[in-house]
C-alpha positions in Angstrom: 97.2 74.5 86.3 98.2 76.2 82.8 100.7 78.8 83.1 99.8 80.6 79.9 96.7 81.9 81.4 98.6 83.3 84.6 101.9 84.4 82.9 100.6 87.7 81.4 99.3 88.8 84.8 102.8 88.0 86.2 104.5 90.0 83.7 102.5 93.2 84.7 103.7 92.5 88.3 107.1 91.9 87.1 107.0 95.3 85.5 105.8 96.9 88.6 108.7 95.3 90.7 111.2 96.4 88.0 109.7 100.0 88.0 109.9 100.1 91.8 113.6 99.2 91.8 114.4 101.5 88.9 112.9 104.5 90.6 114.7 103.5 93.8 118.1 103.5 92.2 117.4 106.8 90.1 116.4 108.6 93.5 119.4 107.1 95.3 121.9 108.0 92.7 120.4 111.4 92.4 120.9 111.9 96.2 124.6 110.4 95.9 125.3 112.9 93.2 123.8 115.8 95.3 121.1 116.6 92.5 117.6 117.2 93.6 115.7 114.0 94.6 112.9 112.4 96.4 115.3 110.0 98.3 114.6 111.8 101.6 111.1 110.6 101.6 110.7 107.1 103.5 108.7 105.9 100.4 111.4 106.2 98.1 114.0 104.5 100.5 112.1 101.2 100.8 110.5 100.8 97.3 113.6 99.1 95.9 113.5 96.5 98.6 109.8 96.1 98.1 110.5 95.4 94.2 113.3 92.9 94.9 111.1 91.0 97.5 108.2 91.0 94.7 110.8 89.8 92.1 111.8 86.9 94.6 108.3 85.9 95.3 107.3 85.8 91.5 110.6 84.1 90.7 109.9 81.4 93.4 106.2 80.9 92.2 107.2 80.6 88.6 110.0 78.1 89.0 108.0 76.0 91.4 105.0 76.1 88.8 107.0 75.2 86.0 108.6 72.3 87.7 105.2 71.0 89.0 103.9 71.4 85.5 106.7 69.4 84.1 106.2 66.6 86.7 102.4 66.4 85.9 102.9 66.6 82.1 105.9 64.1 81.9 105.7 62.4 85.2 109.3 63.3 85.9 111.4 66.6 86.3 114.5 66.7 84.2 116.9 68.4 86.5 119.7 68.7 84.0 117.6 70.4 81.7 116.3 72.7 84.2 119.7 73.9 85.3 120.8 74.3 81.6 117.8 76.4 81.0 118.5 78.6 83.9 122.1 78.8 83.1 121.6 79.9 79.5 119.0 82.4 80.5 120.8 84.1 83.3 124.6 83.6 83.1 125.5 85.5 79.9 124.0 88.7 81.0 125.4 88.3 84.5 128.9 87.6 83.3 128.7 90.4 80.9 127.8 92.7 83.8 130.5 91.6 85.9 133.3 91.9 83.2 132.1 95.4 82.3 132.0 96.5 85.9 135.3 95.2 86.7 137.4 95.7 83.6 135.6 98.6 81.5 133.8 101.0 83.9 136.8 101.5 86.5 138.9 102.9 83.4 136.1 105.6 82.3 136.7 108.5 84.7 133.3 110.0 84.1 131.6 106.8 85.5 133.4 106.9 88.8 130.9 107.0 91.7 131.2 110.0 93.8 130.4 107.9 97.1 133.7 106.3 97.9 132.7 104.9 101.2 129.8 103.1 99.4 131.4 102.3 96.2 135.3 102.1 96.9 137.9 101.6 94.1 136.9 98.5 92.3 140.5 97.7 91.5 141.8 97.8 95.3 140.1 94.3 96.2 139.9 93.0 92.7 140.9 89.5 93.1 138.9 88.4 96.3 135.9 90.4 95.0 135.8 89.0 91.6 136.2 85.3 93.0 132.8 85.7 94.7 131.3 87.6 91.8 132.7 84.9 89.4 131.3 82.0 91.4 127.9 83.5 91.8 128.3 84.5 95.3 127.9 88.3 94.8 125.5 88.4 97.7 128.6 87.5 100.0 131.1 89.8 98.2 128.9 92.9 98.8 129.1 92.7 102.8 132.4 91.4 102.7 134.1 93.8 100.2 131.6 96.5 99.9 129.8 97.4 96.6 131.1 97.1 93.1 129.8 100.2 91.2 127.3 99.2 88.6 127.4 95.4 89.6 126.0 95.6 93.2 122.6 94.5 91.7 123.9 91.1 91.1 123.7 90.2 94.7 119.9 89.5 94.0 121.0 87.4 90.9 123.3 85.5 92.9 120.8 84.8 95.5 118.1 83.5 92.9 120.8 81.2 91.5 121.6 79.7 94.9 117.8 79.3 95.3 117.9 77.3 92.1 120.6 75.0 93.4 118.7 74.3 96.7 
């Protein structure tokens, strides 16, 4: 299998998945800020989840395909190189989001989220929460300590990183 022939089609699917997630978040935040929105329609409540599932399926397919192609072409899979590529691709942006969400955004009043039940004050559980985020277990921090405004999306990145480890 040659990935170059498949990859452009996958980019189109990745765009669709990203668009579904973006539209979901726009409508959700319009709803939370009490602006006119489409969130009350069931379709807009599930498209974000559908987009994330599509991302996970595509990611699993791409990673598996890349590893199988490497095994076919080199007769070996270089695990260390695989992890280094994943770390260099994902961690810089992941940690930038975490730093900004914990140490910049809470100090900008206009960015305070209006829904305190969904997004409580980030500074109240900073140490246990940031521990989970920094160790790439944001998917555990969200149900344990609630969402962190502007960093909640990192649960999916954490899940993907854990998939890579397995």
